[in-house]
N, C-alpha and C positions, 0 to 999 in steps of 0.2 A: 220646190225642196232648191234649197241654195246651188249655187251654179259652183263649183269648186274652182272653175277656170272663168269664170266672167269678173270682168273689172269695170267698172262705171264713172266714167269722168263725167264729173260736174261743172257748166259753166254756165254763164250769163252774155255770152257774146258768139257772135255767128263765128264759124272755123275760120274764115278767112280773114277776120280780124287779130286769131290768136294762133299765127304757126306754134309758137311754142307748145300748145297743149297736142294738136294736131300730130307733132313729133313724136311727144312723147307715146301716146294713143299708137301709132304706127310700132313704134320700140315694143308695146306690148302685143300687141298684133303680132310680131314674129317669137316673140319669147311664144306664141301657143295661146296663149290668153283669148278666150270671147270676148269683143270688147265693144261695150255700147258707150254713146256718150249723148248723154241729154243737156240739153242747151234751150233756150231760148229764143226764137223768130221774132224778127224784125221788120224785115226786108226782102222781099223777093227776089229783088238782083243780087243781094248777100246770098242768098237760101243756092241762086244757081251757081254760085263760087264756090260754097261749100261743096256740092253736090260733085262738080269735078274735083275736088281736094281728094275725096273717098273713094272717086270713083276706080275700079279692079281692086280695093279691099274687101273685107269680110265684113268690117264695122260696122254696126247698126248705128244711126244716128236719125234721135230722135227730139222733140220739142216735148220738153216739157209744161211750156205754155208756146204758143203760138199768138203773136200779135200781129200778123201781116193783116194790112188793112184788104177787107173783101175777104179772107179766109176767116175770120171770128167775128162773131155777131155785132155789129157798132155799138150795143148798148154794153155790152158786157167790155170791150175797146173802152168806151167812154169812162165804165167804174173803174179798169183798172189803174189808166192814166189817172181819175180823181184821187182812187186812196193816195195813191205815192205823190201824189202834189199836196192833199192834206198833212200825210204823214214828214214829209219834207218841213210843208211852213211850221205845224208840231214841233217839230226840232230845232227849226230857225226860233222859233219864237219862246219855245219853254225849255231848249234843251230834251224836251223828252222824247227817246229814242226810240224808233218801232223797225222791225224787221224790212217793212213796206216799206220805209227812207231809205233802206239800202236795195232793193229789187220789188218788182210789182208782185211777187208771189212768192215767198221763200217756203210758204206752206205748202203749197204746193208742189216743189221742186223738191220738199221732204218725204209727199207721199209718193212721187212717181217713184224718189229713188228708192224705196221700201219696196215697191212694188218687184223692179228687178232683180230684190235681195241677190248681189252679187258678194261674191268673198272680200273683195275690196274697194273704195270706194277713191277716186282721185278730184280734191276740191282747188277748181281754179278760180280763182277772182272773188269778190267781193261776199257776194250772197253763198256763195260753195262752202268757204268758211262760214259764214253764219249758220247755214244748214249741216255742216260737218261736226259740229259739235253735237246736234242732236242724232245724229246716227252713231257718232261715238256711245252716247247715252242709251240711244238702244243696242248698245251689244254691237256694233258693225266696226270695222276695222277702215280708218281713214287716213290718207297722205294728202298732206299739206303744200301748195306751190307758193312760195313766196314771190312770183313773178314780178311785183311790184311790193313795197310796205303801206298798205290799204291806209291803215290809220295816218300815215304821213302822206298822203296824195289826193289832190282837187281839194285842199284844206275851204268848204265855203260852207256857211251857215247851217244848209240844209244837209250837212254829209254826218251822222251818226258816228263822230269818232268815237264815244265811249264805247257804243257796241263793238266797233270794229278792232277797238283794243283788247274788248274781252273774249273776241271771238281769235284773235292772233295769242294772246295768251294761253288759251285754252287748246288753240292747237299744238304749240310749242310743247305744252305738258303732256297731251294726251295723246296725240299724234300717232301710227306707227313710226314715221318719220317724217322732215320736215324738209325741205329744197327750197333753194334760194336764188335771184339771178345773177351773185356777185359777190364776192367774198367779205367787203368792207358790209355789205347789206347783211348777210350774216353775224357778222360779230355786233354790229350796231344791233340787231335782233334780242342778241344773246344778252347782250348790256342791260338794253331798255327792260328786257323781261326778267331778267336775273334767272335766265335759264341756261340748268347743266345740260340738256341734251345738244347735240351734233347735231348742226344744220349743214349740209352737205348743200355744193354749189354744183349747178346746173346752170353753166354759161348758155345763153341767146344764139348760139353756133348752128348752120345749117351744114348739111351731108355734103362731102368732100365727092363725092360721088354722082350728083343729081345737079353738077354742072351742065350747060349746055353751051357750046361756043361756036358760033357762025363767024361773020366776016367784017364784023366792027374792030375797026383800027382807030386807036385813041388821033383826034385829030389837032395834030401840034398844028399844024400849019396856020390853026385860028388867029385871027388877029386879038381877038379876045380870050381872055383866060374862064376855060368851061368848068362850071363847079355845079356840081350835083346836091339836091338835100331830098330824100324819098322819107316818106312815112305813109301811114293807111290812109292817114286825113293832116291834107292841110288848112292849117287857122293859127290864131292867134296866140301866144303867150308858148309857142316853138323855140323862141329863136330867131325867128326870122324878123321880127322888126328890128333888135338889134344887130343885127345882120346887115340890113339896109341901112344903119346909121352909119355903118363901115367902112358901105359902098359909095355913098357921099365923099369924104375924103379919100377915095381910092382913084390914083389918078391912072392906073391902068383898065383898060375896056375888063369889062366883064359878061360873061352871059350865065345866069344862074339860070338853072332847069330844078323842076320842083315838079317829084313824083307822086302824085298820091289823091285821092279824092278831095273836092273843095270844097269846105265849109262853108255854109251861107254866106255870100255877102264879103267871103275874105276876098274874090279875085277881084270885085271892085276897088278893094283897100289897093292891094299890088299895082293894080294896071293904075292907078290915078300917082303911086309913088313912083312907077319910072315914068310916066306920062313926060314929063319934062328931063328924061335920062339920055343925052344924045350917046354915051358913052356908056352905056351899059343894056343888055337886054333880058328879059325877062321871055321863058321857055317853060307852058305847061305840059305835061303830060300824063293822062290819066292812069289809074294803076293797072298793073299787067300784072298776068300770074305768077306765081311764087317762080313755077318752072324754067320761066325765061327772064329775069329776075337781074339773076348772077349774068349772062349775057348782056343785058342794056346797062346795068353799073360800068361793066369792063372796059366801056369804050371812053372812061372818064379819065381824068389823071386828078382832077382831086375830089372826093368825098369832102361833107358838111356832116358833122355831130353836135350841133349846136344848143343843144337842149337848155333850158334857163335853169340855174341853181335856187329852185324858187321854195323849196322844201325838202324834206330829206328823202324823200323817195328819189325826186329826179338825181339828188346832189348824191344817192348810194348805188344806185341799178347802171348796171351793163348793157344798151339795151342791144338789137339786135342790129341797129344799124350801123354802130362803129365796126362790128363783129363781118358786118357783110361787107363793108367798103375793103377791110381787109381781104379777105378773101377773095374778092376780086383784083387785087393788086394795087389799089387806089394808097393815095398819101389820101392823110387823113386829117382835117382841121378839127379837133374837140372844145368844146368849153371845158374850164378847168375845175372838172368835178370830184369828187374821191373816186367815183367809179369809173370814170374815164381814165384819170391817171394810173387807174389797176391795170388798164391795158396798155396805157404809154410807157409805165414803167418795162414792160417786157419787146415792146416796140417801138423803142425810141427815136428809131430811125425812119418811121410809118409815122406816127403818131405825133403831131405839133399842137401843142396844149397851149391855148391863148385866152386872156380874159374878154371876154365878148362884150361886156360892158364898156370897155374903152376902145371908143371907132379907130382911131388910129394906130391901136398894135395889131387888129381886127384887119384894117387893109396891109398892114406892111407883111402881118403871117402868109396873107392868101400869095401875093407879089412872091415873097421867097419861095415859098411850095412851089412858083408855077415855075420858078426856077431852076428846081431841084431834079434831079435824073432819077427815074422810078429804082424802085432797090427791091425789090419784089424776085431778091434772093432764093435759088434752094432752099439752104439753111432757115431763112427765116419763114418760107412756106412747109417746112418739116416743124417747125416750130410751133408754128400757130395752129397747124392741123394737129398737135398731141395736145393744144392746150383747148384750144376754143370750139374744136367742130364738131359738130353733130353725132359724129363717130366715137370722141374720147368720150362726150357727155353719156353717150349710152353704156360704155365700158362702168361708169358710175353707177346707173342705175343699175345695171345688172347686178351688181356686189348689193347692192341694195335689198335687192327683191331675194338674191339669195341667203342674205341676212336676217330678212324678217321674214319671209314667207317658206 
């Protein structure tokens, strides 16, 4: 029988890799819904982090597909990987897109989602958008969250862009409602798909009640300027290569701190770049639980939000990175994208926009920021909390639920 209070979240990522999903799931739990999260598991280490996130909650966390080596038959694992690879090759060679080019088993996600028989489904990420269309056709209500503009991101030949465009258009036309990570993205999506339906902006903020403060003190006495960049993963194409070009022409000593899980081979690249640097230092930190992240970030003065402007998604999104810096009281050096200007216009004293393709301008901006006094005033704090905190996003989600349910 259909559960009148069950809501089912659909995703392809581990929870620890998608804070936006678990923040929304916790909101619906507080609203009294029975929350189920269906996802794909592929890493035993990530799964441990997932269980830590949902610890103490009544949320049911399930795998519609478990690809963790040792927990799946090796032949089945080989089959899923081979099928996805072949689907990618078909897309690359013949522009023939299938759901398997999006993910390992959209059909299985659809089957498991139907078995939950929820009153409402929330689609996160590409596979869930693709499956969400079939759920609506099966008579289900589906919410679609544009955390990214999927058909305009990671534009590689094996990516089934036409399928993703069709899924996005269908979501905007038929979803119960849609949300997006920035106002810039919401406007662009409506224009692209000629949609009259409203897209509600839900920023990637975090709760102002979850801060943990220890005895970290900003190290103002350090001879080098401390910079922080963090993400789930540390790798190429994230702006770090352009930052290193800026450091080459920077006469002030820099201590660059990177927090995240290093992609294979990238540490070797970074160590080579810093090997001949007597002026600058590199410090690597393994990724830490989110509950401790704000505390760690607060010891720095300058945070880097230097995503490359390589596609429409990167150009329009507002990442959790820039918001987390501001919440922790840092000044931010941000690349010149429309999404980041959306934040900078509201906090011009805290966010400095720079052309990261200009090494001299980048180096100059770092030095200038290091000389500025902290500007985390009470007025700015209140403004940030009213616009970007997760509490502010929950107010908007609550209005949507009351309207549509």
